[in-house]
N, C-alpha and C positions, 0 to 999 in steps of 0.2 A: 243408747248412743254413743259414737266414738266420737272424741271430741278431739281436731287438731290441734295442737300445741305444740308449735314451733318451736327449737331446739334454742335455749338462750330466751323464751318469749316472758317473761316476769314483765308485766307495763309499767313503764317508768313510770317514777313517782311526783305527781305534780306540786306535789311540795315540798320541793327540791329545785333550789336555783340551781341552773346551767351548771355554775362555779360548786356544786355539791352541798352546800348551807343551807341549813331548813328555814324554810318559812315557819317564824316565832310571833308573828304577828298579823293583825288585819292590816294597816301601813305593809306588813314586807307581803302580802296577800297581793294589794293593787300592783307591786313591783314585779312580784313575779308571773300575775298576768296578763303583764305589759308581754313578759320573754313568752310566755305561752302563745299569744298572738300571735306574734313577731315569726316563731319555729311553724305553727301549722300553716295558718292562713297562705303566708309567701310561699312556702314547700308544696300544699298536698292543691292548694288553689291557686295559687297565680298572684295573689295580693284582692283586694278590694277597689274596685273604682273608687276616686276621692270623691266624697258628700258638694254637693254645692252649697253654693250659701244659701240657697233658698229654692225651695218649691212649690209655685202657683199652681191653679186651677181653673181649667171653664167650667161651667155648667153644661153638659149637654143634652142634658134626660131630665126631667123631672114628671115622676106620676102617682095615684095609687096604688099601692098594693093588696090588687083584691082579697087575697087571700086571707088578709086578715084585718078589721077594721082598722081603720088608723093609722095603720104603716105605710109609708109611703119608698118609693124607687127612685136613686136617685143615678145619673153615669154622668163620670168628672172627665176630663180632659187632665192628667198631670204634665205640668210643664216645667223641669228643672233647669236650673239657670246653670246650664252647661254652655261651653263655648262654642259646641257646634249645635244644633235645633236637634232636639232631644224633645218626645213624648209621648204617651203610653195611656189606655183607659181602666179607671178604676171604678165598677158600681157597686151602691151601697144599699142594703135594707132597712130601715131602718125603723121601729119598732114604735106605736104608738103611745102621747108621753113626752110629757115635756123634756125629759133627759137632766142633764147627760148621761147617756149611756158607754157601758164597757163595748170592747170591739173584740170580735172575732173576724184575722183576718189570712185570708187565702191567698196563694198563687196560682190553685190550681184551677183556672175558671178555663183554660182550655180540657179538663178533663173533667171540668160538669160533677165530681165528686158532691158537691153540694148541692145533693138533688131537694124537692120541691118540699118533703118531709124533714130534711134538716135543720132550710131554713126556717121553717115553719118550728122546730123545735129552736132554735136561736133567737128568735124572737117572740116567744112566748117565755122566754127566762129573760127575758130583757138586756138581750146583747143584738147590736149592729153586727150585722153582716158584713163585711164588704169582702169583692175578688177582684183579682186583676190575673191576665195572664201574661205568666213568664216568657212565654215565646216571644213576647214582644217585644222584652227585654236583651234575650239572644236565640237564635235557633236552636232547637233542638234537634239538628240531624247531621248525621257522621258528613266526615271533611267540609264540615261549613267553611266558607272561603273569608269570615269572618267582615262582609261587608255589608251586615245590616244591624238589626237594632243596636246597643251599644257599642259594637266592636268601632266603627268609623266616628263615634265621637271622642273615642278615649284611643287613639291608633297606634302610639307606640307604648300601650298598654298590655302585659300578657295571662290576664286573668281569664278563667275561664268561665263554662256558662253557669256552673250554679253559685262563682260571685258574682256576676251579672242578675241572677233572678238572685239574692242574696241583696242585693242592689237596688233592686225594686221593691224588696218589701220594707226597705229603709225608708225610700220615697214614698209611700204609700204612709208610712207614718209620720214622714214631715207632715204634709197632707190632713191628716186625720187629726194631728195632735192643734191645729191652729182652728177645729171648727167646735160651736156653741153644743153643739147636739152630744160630743164627743169626752168623754173621761179620758186623759191623755193619759192618768195613771195606770189605766188597767186595759190595756192592749195585749191581745194574746193571739198567735200565730202560727195557722200548722197547715202542713204540707204532707204530701202521701209518696211515699216511693221517691224518685229524683226531688219530687216537690217537699218531700220530706228532708232529704239532704238540705234544699236549699233555706229551707223553714229553720233546720239547726242551726247552719251558717248564716242567716240571719240575725236569729235571737241571740248567735254567741257573740256577733260583732256589734250589736247596738244597745247598749244600755236602756234606750228606753221603751224595750218591748218587757212588758211584765210576764209573759209565761209564754214561752216557749213548748211546743207537742209538734215531735217527729212520728209518722204515721210508717211500718213498717220501711224504713228508709234505709237500712240495709250500709252494705261499704260504701264509705263515704259519708257515711253516715252516723245511725248509731252503735253500728257493726263494730267489729275488733279485727284488725290486720293479724294479730298474734295470733287468737283463738279462734279455727273456726267450725263449727258444725258441719254433719256428714252432709255435701251439696250448696255448701256457699260460694258465694261469690266471691273471687283474691283481687288482691289489688293486678293482678296478671289480667283478668278477665277486663275488670275497666281499663286499661291502657287498649287491649286488644281494641276491643267493641266503643267507647266511649272515650276515646282521650280528651275528645273536647269540653267535659266537663270540666275539667282540672288544669293547675296549673305546669307546664313542659317541665320544672323540675322533678314531679310525679315519678315520672318512668323509671328516674335513678332507683327505685327502690324495688322494682320487681324483683321478686326472690330474694331480697333482703331485706326484709318487712321486720324483723329483730334491728336492724342499723336504724330505722327510722328514729328519731329523735322525739316521738309521741306516736301514740295510737289515738283514738276517736274519744278517750275520757279524756285527753285535754281538752278535747273543742267543745266535750259537756260541760266542764270546767269553767270554759270560759260565761258562763251561761249563768254560774253562781253569783251571787247569792237569791236573785232571781227562779221562778217559779221554773220547772223544767219535767215534761213526761215523753214519756216514751210507750211507746204503745207498738205490741209485737202478735204477732199469731203466731203459733207454734206449729205451723204446718208450712209454712211460708221459708220452708228452706233458704232458699238462694237470699234471704234477708241476713240468717245467720243467728237467728236469735237466740244459740248461748254464747256466740260473741257478745252481743248486746244487753245480754246478761252481766259480762265482767266487765263493760265498760260504764256501765250502772253502780255497778259495787265498788269501781275506783276509785269514780265522779263520786261516788256519794262521801266518802273521805272529803274530799275537798267542803262537801256542804257541812259536814259534821262540825270542819274545823270550824268555820262559820257561825255555829249555829242554828245553820238554816237547814238543816237535814231533813223537815219535814216538807220543804219547799221541791222537793227529788221525789218523782213516782217514776214509777213503771208497772205496765199492763200486758197478761198475755191472756191471749183468747184462741178458743178451737180455730182452724179454721186455714185459710191459705191469703196470697197476698189480694188483697183488697181495701178498700175504704169505704166501708158503707154504714148505715144508723148506727149500727154499736156502736165501734169506734169514737164517732162525735158524741154518741150519751156520754161515753166514759171520758173524752177532753171534756164537755160538756162540763160533770162532773167533779173535775180538776179543778175547773176554773171557777167554779163557783165555792167552793171552797177554799179552794188559794185567794183568789184574787177578792169573793165578797164575804167569807166568813159563813158557809153557808154548810150546815151538817149535808155531809154523805154515808154511808157503811159501804161504800164503795172503800178497798184496801188498793193500795198501789203501792204495796211493798214485799209481794207476795213471791216468791223464791220455786221457778217451775224446775227448776237444776239442783233438786237440792245435794244431789250426788258428786257434783261438779266443782273439786277445788277452785279458791279463787288463784286466779293470774296475778294479784295486785297484793303484792305484801305490808300488810296494815304495821308492823311493827314501828316503821320507821316515817308513819302518816303525820305524826305532828311536828317530829325532828326536835322533841323537847325530852 
């Protein structure tokens, strides 16, 4: 495999402050984390819409879930307290029993990746499955005129669709955290492809989320802009075909990726020390599997610094771009292990590219 590494493409060090000083303590990391947040979220995603003071919900429907005895289904309308009216729907499948239960939350209801078999497995393992349709927050349409979803709620803001979708995850967490049936300390989120980009951004920007999984998320998600596998999506591809996912400043770095003050390992590092899983497919060239390995290695240094290396994982399967039953099983195994202390024989640290040199130099990782 030929890997394209741009000239001067060593990944920037997340454990060095913007002025070059090393991060030495956990308190330093909190300050450095704010620098990372400001860099990545502002430049790449156009900022995140502000959080409302509260999010209430209305019950729209409840019924028994016929596939599992004792389980039940709820449909809610979430109503954030914004200056201009806005609401969106969230559904829940709740397992039998008293609870409170951990939660698996996805914004991919528009794509129906959580099949009946997936839903049954989530319930069998004792999780609530919560879903919302992220395109209610922002349409996934090229040249959208920004007149629907969140755009008229925050008319002066310049956030892209990914930030709006991430905001949707956050508002679902608002609602879930206030429910008696929910274990608010064990909310896990997942998304696939563009939904994986959104879930990674959501997990990076909301510390209430205990576990984040990005499945086949590629460029703008877990992929790398400085290190590219053959056939992988580039920043130029993103700006040409789907610029509305991102903030307006991001276009300035097309052809100048090495001038970006970050790469996607900074986004992953924002999740630390909370649990993070990147799930990839070796045949999914467009999503840049080798570049994703590089961002994993670099973000792992932050987890190591915080004594949380076991909370970051990566997993590769054979096959192409998909979010199938196997991917969900891997995610649930990771969640069981990291959130519930259950044993799994599955490994989340296998290197599928043993001959590829690292693009991040570990010698300066701790600055000590």
